[in-house]
N, C-alpha and C positions, 0 to 999 in steps of 0.2 A: 504494500500500500504506500502511495507516494502523495505527499501533501505539498500543494503550492498555494501561495497567497495571491489573490486577485485584488487589485486596487483600482478604483475608478478615477481616471485623470485624463488628459492630454489630447492628441490629435486623431482625426478620423482615419480609419483604415479602409480597406476595400469595401465598397457598398454594393450589396446585391440587389436591394430593393430601395425605392425612394423613401426617404424619411418624411414623416408628417412634420409640418411646420411647428416650431416651438423651441424652447430653450434646450440646448444640448448639455449633457453632463459627460465628464471625462472618465474613461475606464482604463485602468492600468492593470495588466496581468503580470505579476511578478513571479518569475520561474526560478529564482535563486535556489530555494529549498528543494524544489523538484529536481533540478539538475544535479544537485549533490547526491541524490538518491539513485540516479541512473548510472549504473556501472558499465564501462565499456567492455567489449568482447575481450576476454583475457587470452594470455599466451597459449598457443596450441601445443598439444602433445602428439604422440605417435598415433593419431587417428585421422583418417581421411574420408571425406565425403565427395561423391561425384557430382553433387547438386549445387555446390557453392564454390566460391573462389578459394584459392590456396590459403588465403589469409584467415578464413573462417572455418576452422576444422572441428571446433567443439562449441557446444551451446554456452552462451555467456554466463549461465547460472549453473553449469556443470562442474562438480569437483574434479580436480586434476589428479592423475596418477603420479604420486611423488616418489614412491619406493616400490620396487618389485624384487623379491627373491624367488627365483625359479629352480635353483640348485642343479641346473642342467650341466654346468661345468664342474660338478662335484666339488664345490667349495662353498664357503659361508659368506661370500661377497655378494652384495646386491647388484643385480643386473641394471637396475635404474635407481638412481639416488639424486634427488633434487631438493634443495632447501634444507639439507641436513648436514651438520658439521661432524657428526659422529654416528656410526651405526655398527652394532656388534651383536651377534647371536651368542647367548651365554647359556651354559648348563654346567652341572657338576659332573666333570669327566673323571670317572674312576679308572676305566681301562680303555684301551684303543678300540675295543669292540662296542663301546657305548654308542658312538655316532657313526652311521654309515650312510652312503648314498646308494639307493637301490633303484632298479628300473620301476617306472610307474606302471602298475598292473592294469591301469585303465587306459593306457596309451599304446598306439602301434609304432610310435617313434622310438628308435633305439637310444637316442640321446636325451630322452625325457626321463629325468630322475627326480626322486623325492628324498627328503631327509628323514631318516629313521633314527630315533633315540630310544635305547633300551635301558631298563633298570633305573630310570629317572622318574621322579614324581612330578617334575615340572621342567619347563625350559623358558627362556626369556630372550628379549631383545632390548639391549641398551641403546638409547638414541638421544640425540640432542637436536631438536628442531630449531630452525632459524626463527627469529622474531618476525620475519617477513611473511609467515604463513599462519593460517587458521586451520588446524587439524579437524577433520570431520569423522573419519571412520577408518578402521583397520579390518581387512578381510584376510582369511586364510582357508585353505583346504586342509582338513585335519581328521585324524582317526586316533582314538585312544583305546588301548587294551588295558583295562584296569578293573579290579573288583568293585571300585566305586561306580555309582550310577550317574555321576555328573562331574563336570570340571568347571573351574572358575577362571576368569580372565580379569586381571586388574593391573593397576599401575602403581609403582613404588617411586617415591621421591625421598632421597636421603635415607634409604633402607626402611621407610615407613610406608605402609599401604595407604593410599589416598582413598578414604572411606567411600566416597561417591563413585569410585571407579570400578567397583566390583560388579561384574556381570556373569551370571551363571548360565551354563549350557548343559542340557541333558544329553547323555550319550544315546545315539540311535543305533539300533542293531538290525542286521539283515535276518533272513529266515533261519539261518544257522546260529543265530545269537552272537554273531561276530560284530564288533564295532564297525560302523559304516563310515567310509570316507565321505565327508560332506564339507560344504562351505559355511563358515560362521562369519558373522559381522559383529565387530566390537565398535560401538558408538563412542567416539572420543569424548570424555567428560569435560564440561566447561571448567571444572576446578583445576584441570591439568593444562589448560591453555596458557601459553606464555611462560611455562616453566622450562628450565634447562635440565639436562642429564636425567632423563626419566628411564624407567625400566618397565616394559610390558611383560607380564608373566602369564603363561598358560599353566595352570596348576591342577593336577588330577587328585590332589589330596582333598578329602571331604571330612566334615565334622563327624566323628564316630560316636556311637552310643557307649554308655558306661560298660566297661569290661571288654569292649571290642579292641582288637589290635589292627594296626594298619598293615596291609599285606604288600610286600615289595613285588617286583616283577612287572612293573608298568612298561608299556610300549607305546611310544608316540610316533606317529607318522604325520609329516606336515609338508605342504607344498604351496607355491604361489602366494606368498605373503605380500599383501598390497596395502600401502598407506595412501589414503586420499585426503585432499585438503584444497584450500584456495589461497593463492597469494593475496595478501592484504592490499598490495598495490599492483594492479594488473597492468600489463603493457597494453596501451591503447591501440587496438586494431580497428580501424573505422569500417563500418558497414557502408554499403553504397548509398543508403538513404537514412536520414534522420528527419522525420517529418513531424510537425506539430500543427495540424490543421484545426481550425475552430469554426463554429457556426453559431449564430445568434438568431433566434426566432422571436417574433412577436407572440406573446403568450395567449392573447385573445384570439387573433386571427390565424396564428400558426405560420404567417409569412416569414420567409427568410429576409432579415434586414441587414445582416453583415456576415461576411465570411472571409477567410484568408488562411495563410500558412505562415507560421512563425518559426524562426530558427534561433533558439536561445544560445547565446555565446557569452563568454566572460565579459565582453565589452558591450553586450546588448541583451540584458536580462529582463527587459520589460516590454510587453506588448501593450500598445495604447489604442483605444477605440473611443469614439464619441457616439453617444446615443441620446435620443430625446427622452424625456420623462416617460415612464411606463413600466410595464411588467414584461419580463422576458424569460425565455429558456435559453440556456447556453450549453453547447456540447464542446468539450475540449478533448483532443486526442493527442497521444504521443506514439510515434511508430518508428521503430529501429529495425532495419531490415535490408535485404537485397532487392526486394520487389515492392512496388508502391501499394498502399492500402487500396482495397477494393471499395469504390464509392460509386453512386449513381452518376451518370453523365450529366444529369440536370437535377438540381435541387431548388425548388421554388417554395416549398412548404415543409414544415416539420414532418408531415406524414410521408414525404418522399425520401426521408433519410434512412440509409442503412450503411453498414460497413462490415468488412471482414478481411482476413488475410488468406492467401492461398495455402493449402496444406503442404504444398511442395516447398514453401518458404519456411523450412523447419526451424530456423533459428530466429524467426521474427519475434519481436517483443512489442506488444501493443497495449497501451493504457488509455483509459477514457473515463469520462464522467458526463452525466447529464444533470443539470441543476436549474434552478429558477431564482430570479431575484426581482425585487421592485426597486426601480431607480428613481429616487426623489432628489438626491444630491450626490456630490462626489462621495464615494464610499469605498471601503475595502471589504472583501469577502473571501474567507478561506475556502479553498476547493480541494477535495480529496480525489486524487486520480487512482484508479484501481486496475489491476491487471484484467485484460479482456481474454486471457488465455490461461490454460493450465500447463504445467510442466510434466511431461511424460517421460519416464525412465524405464528402459528394459535392462534389468540386471541379470546377467546369465550366470548360473552357478554350476556349469558343467565341470565335472572332474576329468572327463576324457579329453584327449588332445583335440584341438579345434583347427589344426593346420589345414584341413581340407575345406574349411569354411572361408570363402573369399569375401562375401558381402551378404547383407540382408536387405530385402526390400519390404517396405511397410505401406499398405494401402488402407485407407479408412473404408469400412463397409457400413458405417453410420453416415447420416447425411452431413453435408457441409453446413456450418452454422453461420448465421449473420446476426449482428447486433442491430435490432430494430426497436429502439426505445419508445417510439410514439405510435407505430403502426405494425403490430405483430403479424398481420395478415399480408403485409407487403412482400412481394416476390423479389428476392435478391438475385442478381446475376453476376457470375464470374466472367472475366474476359474470355474470348474465344481462344482455344489452345491452352487453357489452364491445365496444368499437370496435377494429378491427384495421387502422387506416389512420391515417397522419399527413399533414399538409398544410403546405406552406410557401408563403406569399404575400409577395413582396418584389420589389424592383427588381433584376432579375438582371443588368442592365448595371452596376450599382454594386457589388453584392456577389454573387459567383459561387460561393458555397458554402452548403451546409446541413449541420447537425450534429445528431445525435440519439443517444440511448442505446438499446442493444439488450440486454435482459436475457438472460443465459445461465446464471446460477448458477455455482458452482465446477465446472470440468470439466477433466479431464486429457487429453481428446481434442478435436480440432477438430470443431466442429459446423457444419453447413450454415447459412449466412445468405444467403438468396436473396430478391430483391426484384423486384416489378413497379413500374415507374415510369411515371406518366402526366404528360405535359407539356400544360398547359392554357393557352389564351387566355382571355379573359373569358367566352367563350360556348361553346367546343368544345375537344375533345382535338386537339392538334397532333401528338402522337407518343406511342407506348407502346413500352417496351422492358423487358428483364429483365436483371438482374445477378446473378452467382453468386460465392460465395466460401465459405471455411471458416475459422473462428477459434475460439480459446478466449476465456474471459473475461479482462478486464484488458488488452485489446489495443486499439490504435488502428488501425482499418481505414479506409483512404482509397481511394475510387473516384475516378479522375481521367480525364476525357474530355469529349466534347462533349455538351451538353444537347440541342442541336437541330442535328445535322449537316446540311450542305448539300453541293452539288457542289464547294465550295471545299476540302473536306478529307475524307480517308478515314480519319481518325484513329480508332483503336479505344479503348475504355475500358481503363484500366490500373488494376490493383488493387495497392496498396502496404500491406503489413501491418507496422506499427511496434510492436515489443514493448518499447519503452522504459518503458512503464508497468510492465510486469511483469518487433539482428537485423532484419532486414528481408527479405522475399521479395516478388517481383513476379510477377504472373500477367497475361498478355495474353489477351484473348478478344474475339470479335466482339460 
């Protein structure tokens, strides 16, 4: 949610309809606060999309992959390390047989290895994050063989456990009651942000009942340890378009009396419009994208207005507000601009090797949505040749998520957002499946599951709806 203060002052802008005669009052729209909230597209990682320019390879609100351990070189060094001054995997090493690198049983690649730790009750990673990043989560593929039924993950600072950092995970077993290799997500606690020299532990020890003894012989297998976060200061990579169109309508007749497009800059943070005394509706929009906003060719009345973005414009960010005011004298009026889209993330939890996956294509099978604040029955139109498909081409072994915007407009009810997903090798479709959910705008919608399931797992996709932008509910489906 983004707040801008609108003040009424100064000179007349573009006039769409003739004004009635009478005294004019000055309207100043001040976008200083709004502009401070709009973050630029941040630096790219090893992710590529065929639908956008080379400069825009990740969504501006997508966490970056900062650290990756894949153990394929049979060592304890990170394959990717950014914004960290220190990284070290730690464990109590009693013999040379404790730590081994073994072939990944879920992969067909000979050089795909995982880390195996035997006889240890825990292992950890010591790390020193830069002050330049905000940590978000840590993921890893893990299997524990232990008499205990669960394991804990937590962070230590100065050899003391940070209380808010403890997160527990239940061990999952297969049909033979063996511990199953699966992906876990550790959400980085706020209390640990900004601290130096931390230790993340995966601990299989569990609180035992009176008279019980802890049994040694624990075995831990781990692979693909990934740290995600966002740089606090992002490198500015400009999108092709930064639009801020506005429309002002007479409240009684609905006629358009003023419209224009504003480009807020550091040396020009105020939009000034003159209007006669009266009652008005105002629509303010902000659009950051590679493609222009979809708008009617002609707008003469408020009932003619609609807007949308193309689904193919997957990194587009659009904000908007419709409001009303009575103009009696020069005045200021705070306006809240809210997202007209939801952020959709596909987070893939495949344990198997994904080298044969070259790209995925996503097509909406729910209708395209328009924002029509005054006339819900109005039929919106997309330009001829509008594409209704997005594509992600990347190394899915390195980065197992894709993120895109889905335009919904302002809505008080949940709208269906249904997708058909195609998984491609370089030459053919490997798999096709459909996903279904319902959301409002300004929501983070996360689909979690396997991109390319095999006989090793029968995991279904999980849908997590995160309303922190604007509670969480989970939907399981096949």
